[in-house]
Every structure is written in structure tokens, then in C-alpha cells.
NUSETI-831945 format. One line per field, with one value per residue (C-alpha): residue number from 1; chain; x, y, z. Coordinates in steps of 0.5 Angstrom, whole numbers, plus 500, padded with zeros to 3 digits. Example, Ala and Ser with C-alpha at 12.3 -4.5 7.8 and 13.67 -1.06 7.14 Angstrom:
2
n = 1,2
chain = A,A
c1 = 525,527
c2 = 491,498
c3 = 516,514
//
This chain:
330
n = 1,2,3,4,5,6,7,8,9,10,11,12,13,14,15,16,17,18,19,20,21,22,23,24,25,26,27,28,29,30,31,32,33,34,35,36,37,38,39,40,41,42,43,44,45,46,47,48,49,50,51,52,53,54,55,56,57,58,59,60,61,62,63,64,65,66,67,68,69,70,71,72,73,74,75,76,77,78,79,80,81,82,83,84,85,86,87,88,89,90,91,92,93,94,95,96,97,98,99,100,101,102,103,104,105,106,107,108,109,110,111,112,113,114,115,116,117,118,119,120,121,122,123,124,125,126,127,128,129,130,131,132,133,134,135,136,137,138,139,140,141,142,143,144,145,146,147,148,149,150,151,152,153,154,155,156,157,158,159,160,161,162,163,164,165,166,167,168,169,170,171,172,173,174,175,176,177,178,179,180,181,182,183,184,185,186,187,188,189,190,191,192,193,194,195,196,197,198,199,200,201,202,203,204,205,206,207,208,209,210,211,212,213,214,215,216,217,218,219,220,221,222,223,224,225,226,227,228,229,230,231,232,233,234,235,236,237,238,239,240,241,242,243,244,245,246,247,248,249,250,251,252,253,254,255,256,257,258,259,260,261,262,263,264,265,266,267,268,269,270,271,272,273,274,275,276,277,278,279,280,281,282,283,284,285,286,287,288,289,290,291,292,293,294,295,296,297,298,299,300,301,302,303,304,305,306,307,308,309,310,311,312,313,314,315,316,317,318,319,320,321,322,323,324,325,326,327,328,329,330
chain = A,A,A,A,A,A,A,A,A,A,A,A,A,A,A,A,A,A,A,A,A,A,A,A,A,A,A,A,A,A,A,A,A,A,A,A,A,A,A,A,A,A,A,A,A,A,A,A,A,A,A,A,A,A,A,A,A,A,A,A,A,A,A,A,A,A,A,A,A,A,A,A,A,A,A,A,A,A,A,A,A,A,A,A,A,A,A,A,A,A,A,A,A,A,A,A,A,A,A,A,A,A,A,A,A,A,A,A,A,A,A,A,A,A,A,A,A,A,A,A,A,A,A,A,A,A,A,A,A,A,A,A,A,A,A,A,A,A,A,A,A,A,A,A,A,A,A,A,A,A,A,A,A,A,A,A,A,A,A,A,A,A,A,A,A,A,A,A,A,A,A,A,A,A,A,A,A,A,A,A,A,A,A,A,A,A,A,A,A,A,A,A,A,A,A,A,A,A,A,A,A,A,A,A,A,A,A,A,A,A,A,A,A,A,A,A,A,A,A,A,A,A,A,A,A,A,A,A,A,A,A,A,A,A,A,A,A,A,A,A,A,A,A,A,A,A,A,A,A,A,A,A,A,A,A,A,A,A,A,A,A,A,A,A,A,A,A,A,A,A,A,A,A,A,A,A,A,A,A,A,A,A,A,A,A,A,A,A,A,A,A,A,A,A,A,A,A,A,A,A,A,A,A,A,A,A,A,A,A,A,A,A,A,A,A,A,A,A,A,A,A,A,A,A,A,A,A,A,A,A
c1 = 702,707,705,708,707,699,703,702,707,708,713,718,724,722,718,724,726,720,721,722,716,712,713,721,720,722,715,713,707,702,700,694,693,690,687,680,678,678,672,673,667,666,661,660,656,659,663,665,672,672,670,674,680,679,678,685,689,685,687,694,693,690,696,701,697,695,687,681,679,672,669,662,659,654,653,647,647,652,657,655,651,658,662,657,657,665,665,660,665,669,676,680,683,678,674,677,674,675,674,674,675,668,672,675,669,664,668,669,662,660,656,661,664,670,677,680,687,685,679,681,687,690,693,694,692,691,689,689,685,682,675,673,666,664,659,656,661,655,651,649,648,655,662,667,667,666,659,657,657,654,648,648,647,642,638,639,637,635,642,643,649,650,653,654,651,651,652,659,662,668,663,658,663,667,660,659,666,664,658,661,667,663,657,652,647,646,641,644,642,645,646,648,650,656,652,646,651,654,648,645,650,650,643,642,638,643,647,653,657,662,667,674,677,680,673,670,676,673,667,672,676,670,667,661,664,668,671,671,674,679,679,686,691,694,692,694,698,693,688,692,686,681,681,682,678,684,683,676,678,685,683,680,683,683,681,682,679,683,681,684,684,683,683,682,689,687,687,693,699,703,697,697,704,703,697,701,706,702,698,705,707,700,701,708,706,707,699,697,702,699,692,693,697,691,687,690,693,695,701,704,707,707,705,707,702,705,705,698,696,699,695,689,690,692,685,681,684,683,675,674,677,673,667,667,668,662,658,657,660,662
c2 = 927,923,916,913,906,905,902,905,910,913,918,922,924,931,929,927,934,938,938,946,950,953,960,959,959,964,966,972,972,978,983,981,975,971,974,969,963,961,958,953,952,944,944,936,932,930,924,923,923,931,932,927,929,936,935,931,937,943,940,941,947,950,948,952,958,958,959,954,952,951,946,948,943,946,940,941,944,939,942,950,952,952,955,961,962,962,967,972,972,978,977,977,970,968,964,959,954,946,944,937,937,940,946,944,940,946,951,946,945,952,951,956,962,962,959,955,957,964,967,963,959,953,953,946,940,935,928,925,918,913,910,903,899,896,890,887,882,877,878,871,874,876,875,879,883,878,875,882,884,877,879,886,884,879,884,890,897,894,894,900,904,908,915,923,922,930,931,932,931,926,920,921,921,915,911,913,911,904,903,904,900,894,895,895,900,902,906,911,913,919,921,928,925,920,916,915,913,908,905,904,899,896,896,893,899,899,893,897,903,908,911,912,906,911,914,906,903,901,897,894,891,889,885,889,892,888,892,889,894,900,906,906,905,899,894,897,893,893,890,886,881,885,888,896,900,900,892,894,899,902,908,910,917,916,922,922,925,932,935,941,948,955,962,968,971,978,976,980,976,976,972,967,966,965,960,956,955,953,948,945,944,940,936,934,933,926,926,927,923,917,919,919,912,908,912,909,915,916,919,923,929,935,941,948,953,953,945,945,950,946,940,943,946,939,936,942,940,932,934,938,932,927,931,932,925,923,929,933,939,941
c3 = 312,314,317,323,326,329,335,342,342,349,349,344,347,348,353,358,358,360,367,367,368,363,365,363,356,351,350,354,358,356,361,365,361,363,369,369,366,359,356,350,346,343,338,339,345,352,352,345,342,341,348,351,347,349,357,357,353,356,363,361,358,364,369,364,364,371,370,370,363,362,357,354,350,344,339,334,327,324,328,327,333,337,331,331,339,338,332,336,342,344,341,347,348,353,348,344,339,339,332,328,320,320,319,312,310,311,308,302,301,303,309,312,309,314,312,318,315,314,318,324,325,329,336,336,332,337,334,327,327,322,322,323,321,328,329,336,338,339,333,330,323,321,325,320,314,309,313,314,306,304,309,307,299,301,305,300,303,310,314,318,320,325,323,324,317,315,308,306,313,314,316,311,305,309,308,301,299,303,299,293,294,297,292,298,300,307,311,315,322,324,331,334,341,342,347,343,337,341,345,338,336,343,344,337,334,328,325,324,326,323,329,331,335,340,342,343,345,352,348,343,349,353,346,346,339,334,328,321,317,317,313,312,307,310,316,322,327,332,327,323,322,319,312,310,305,300,299,297,292,291,288,295,298,305,310,317,323,325,332,334,337,334,335,330,327,329,336,340,337,344,347,340,342,349,348,342,347,352,348,345,352,354,347,349,357,360,362,355,351,356,354,347,347,346,341,335,332,325,327,333,331,334,328,329,326,319,319,321,316,311,313,313,306,304,307,303,296,298,300,294,289,293,293,285,285,289,285,291,287,280
//
């Protein structure tokens, strides 16, 4: 994955030439599609990072295809309930899927048999972000990474970490990497709903939180949450004063939160091509680029189908290697 600066990038040169109408693109509009609203299933709770991103991008996609797009949040079951709803839907282009890296982890860990590069495939990779560890801004017990770890070592097994701690998912793997690198043990408290996860830290119900900075940026700006560690190879330019996990253990292979939209490859090819162009123009639109400008992305590349599949396959290899190292699989 090519890493760009973590700084807030607003525009790519291509955006300046997007004044032409979407219907003027070379991609042919399919006959009678779409003639009614399109539903996108989001297998995550309302208000979280996946939901925020989906609504921001799909607003632009809806403008491009000329019909409303209905977002249906279906959290639960380690992000499988919404997936199964999508899988049971008619294959007509009127039900699409928003999925995170869970598609990769679930395939590698055999929770799902479907491969996100074969059985369903990306329409768009919309966001790749890194994770951080947060504490409360006014916590008197610790104020930075060193004091936090000192407190955790002085209170073994008592420090709680708010998370989406489902076996084998990105956040659970990152928490395991952290405990191994820092030589501490946290009690992980799993919250399915993003609002509950954020409130757990702000309200003092957990000691720390594992989350992505773009998802909790209002709390960072207000001072309610304070980042103390980044899951990156080098310190992001926005957070130069806090350490990254590579400084704790240079053997750690960083993995990132990847959010995208999917359809099945057996969907009519003309509809697939039309939707991919609609998603591409939505991604490059001024409004969406403005939305992601403060989301602390790993990079701001647009990826076509082949590049997206290459990314996902690389992630599957990384997870398989990481799972073996952590003893999750043989």
C-alpha cells in the first residue's frame, strides 16, 4: 500500500475537471436502471465511522444515478447479520453492501465462506484509516502513553479497554498486538454500537478506547478524548508528539481499517460498470473529498476494481500470517 502524507489533503487535480455531468461519462446507462431507490446495507451501528462514511459517499452516488439511496443499518453477529441479509437479497442492483475489513478477517478465520475478491467484489474502496488508543482528556491517573502503561503494570488485569473485541477482527488483533508489545494485559470490553463505545470512555466506564481518529475527531477536538498511541509505522504528522506501535515493537505488521462497497460479480455487467463509475465520481467529488479531509486517512488514492482486489488479497495474506503468529490458526 502506497503511504501518502497523513496531512489533510483536500483535492486531487482530477477533481477540478469534474464539472461535466455524470451521464456524459463513457459508461453506458443500463436500460431501466435504476428506476427506484437503491438500498445499501451497513452491518454496523448508526453514527459510527462506517455509517458516517457510507452516508457521505452515498449522498453523492445518489446524485449521480438519479434515485435516492436508502441506508439500512443492521449491526450484530460480528458484522454478519447485515451480510446475510445482503446475501439473501435479489441480485438486481437494488441492494448493495457496505463492508469493512471484516470481509477479509471473516474469510481468513472461516467465519464466512464467501471471499470478498471472488464471491462478492468491491464497487469502491472508500476509506483506509489507522487506529489509536485514547484516554480521557481529564483523567488524573495518567496523561500520556508512559504514565498509562505504568498504571496498567501497577494494576495488572484491571485496566479496561473499550473495543469491538470480536475474535480475529482488526480491533481484537490490534489489542492483542498491543498487549504483547507493551507487556501488559487489558480487560477488553466489547461494544457493538459506536455510541456506546464512545460514551464508555467519556463517561468513565472504561479506562481507554481503541478506535479510529476520524470516527472520534469531535471528541479529540473537544478534549474529551486524548490519543496516546498510533497504530502506524511512523508518527502521523497530526500526532507527532505521541508514539506509534512500531516504536514498541518493530516486528509488528500494521493493519488498517478498510471501508468499501460491494456487489456480486454475477450482477449484470452493465449495471456493475455503471455503479463503479458512479462511485468513482462520488469519491472524487468535492463534497466527499471535503468530508474525508479531516478523517486521518492512510492514503487518498482512488482504486479501480483490479487495484481494490489486489489490496484485499494482500490484506488476506497479512491476516493469515498475523493469525498464525498469534496462534489463531495453524
